[in-house]
N, C-alpha and C positions, 0 to 999 in steps of 0.2 A: 459589590461588582468585584471582581477579578482587578487583579493589580495591571495586568496585559492590556483589557481593556482599558482602562484609566490610565493610560502610557498611546494608546493609540489615540483618545479622546485629547490628552492634553501636545499630542502631535499634531492633529487637526489643527486646532485652536494657536499653535505656537507661530511668533514671529520668525518667519523664513531667512531672513538675514542671522539674525542672533544666532538659533538654532543649527544653522549650516556653518555658522563659522565654532561656535561651539561642540561640534562633530569634528573637528579637523578636515571638513573636506575641499578639496580642491576645486573640483568639477561639479555646478550643478547639476547635471543631469545625469550621475551615478546619486548625487543626494537623493534628485524627486525620486528615481529609479526602487533604492530602497525604503525610502519613504511607501511611495506604493504601490509593494507587497508585504510593506509590514502592514497598513491601513484594511487590506484588503484579505489580511488573512482571520479566520473565524476563530481561530485561537493559539497560544502560546505555542502549543504542540506542534499545530497547522505550519507555522510559519516555522518553526525548527526543522520541522521533516522537509519542507519543502527544499529549503538551505537558499542561503543570499551570500554574494561574496564580492563585493567593489572595488579591491583594491585597497581598503581602508578597513573596511568590518566585514567581518561574516554573521548571519542573524544571531549569531549568539552574542556574541559582542558588540554587537549593534544593540542588542536591546539591552543587555547590561550598564551600557552608556548612557543609555536611554532614561533608567531606570536612576542610574547615578547624578544626572542634569535635573531630574523631576523630584527626587528623594524621595525614591522608591523604595523599599526590599523586594525585591525579587527570587529571592534566593531558594525557597519554597517553591511556587511556582514553577521556576525552572527545574530544580530536581522533578517534579509532579509529572512533568511535560517531558522529559527525559526517558523516564519509564515507564508511561507512554509509549513513545516514540520506540523504545526498546522492544517490546511489546511486539509491535507494528513491523517493523524489523525482520522480528523471527517469523511472521506471517507472510511478508514481501515473495517468497522465495515457495511459497505453501502451494499447492495446487492439487485437482482431481485429474489423472490422465484416464479418458472414458475406453472400456474396453469393448469393442465388438466380435461378432463373429464375420471379420472381412479377410476375403482371400484375395488376395490380386489380382488372377487370373489375367485378361488380357487390356486392367487397366493401367493410360499411361502412366509413368514415374511421376509425369509434371503435375499431372491432376491431384494425386495420392499427397506429392510435395504440397500443392495449392491450398488442399484442403483441410491437410494436418491439422490447422489450427484448430478447427472446431470441436478437436479431441480432448482439448485443456479446458479446466473451468479453473482461474487464478481462485486464492481465497483471501487477497492480500487486501480486499474492502470489509471482510466479514469481522467487525469490530464486537459483535457479541462474541466471538471465540477467544477476545483478550483476556487474560487474569482469570481463565479456568483454569481447572487442572484436568490432564491428560484425558481421564477420563469423561470427564463433562464434553470437552473439546470433542471428543469420537463421536460423541451420542449427536453433537448438535451437528457433528458434519454429516454424521448419517442421517440426519433430515433433512440436509442439503441433496444426501444425493438421493433419497425417497424423491423428494421435488421435484428434482431436475429429472428423474426418470421417466415421473407422470408427466412431466412437460414436452419432453423428447425420447419416446422408448426407441427413435430410431434417429441415425446420423445419414445424412445425405451421404451418398457416397461408399459410407462404411457399412454401413446393413442396422442389425438390430444389437443395442446396447446388452453387453450379456456383463457388464460389471464395472467397477471402478478403484483406481489404485491411489490413495492417497499418499503425496509428500511433504511430509509436514517435519521439522529440524531433524533434517538426514535419514528418517525414519519413512519406511514405506508400510501403509496396512492397504487392508483390500477390502471390500463392501460391496454386495450382491445388489442388485438392484430395489431391494427392500429396504436398503441402508443399513444392513446388519452385517459387523466382521464379519470377514470369511478368513479361511486357510491359503484358498485361491492364489496362487504366485500368477501375478499380471506382469507382462514383461512389456514395454512400451516399444510398438512400433513405429518409429522415427524416419520419416522420407526427406531428402532435404538436396538440395539442387544448386551448384555452384557454379555463377557465370565468372 
């Protein structure tokens, strides 16, 4: 059993008034909110990623304090969770831009701006890309591109898909519709409306 899971179990079973005082909380609502967030997290990495601050503890300091109270050594699990979350952060900004044969013509700018979101695919949830070499990541992303194209070869309003642009770690890569890397330069066409 992971020690974080043990902390969750011990927290569920702990006598609230004693733990509340031992954690130096003044506000019971803050304590209950922190407890709820910790208990609903699937693992330590998720709890640290979602973040928490209640005026007394951050997510990290709360877990460290609970580990101290329950007499557990959690340093290794914390370090592994932080490494995992560092990889997760890299992919939080990664995305694919879908290039099409779109020409504006008489299409209203408002419609273009409202539909532009469908031209982006976030890669933030693709855990299978974490801890892979760049070469392997590009191969896996090529598979994602190929599957995406097979599922949606045409975008409403924008027309036929002609390629994909990957933005990853401040670098850009282009893919054809078969998921193969190409030298094609793809420029993102962005329409925004300010009110």
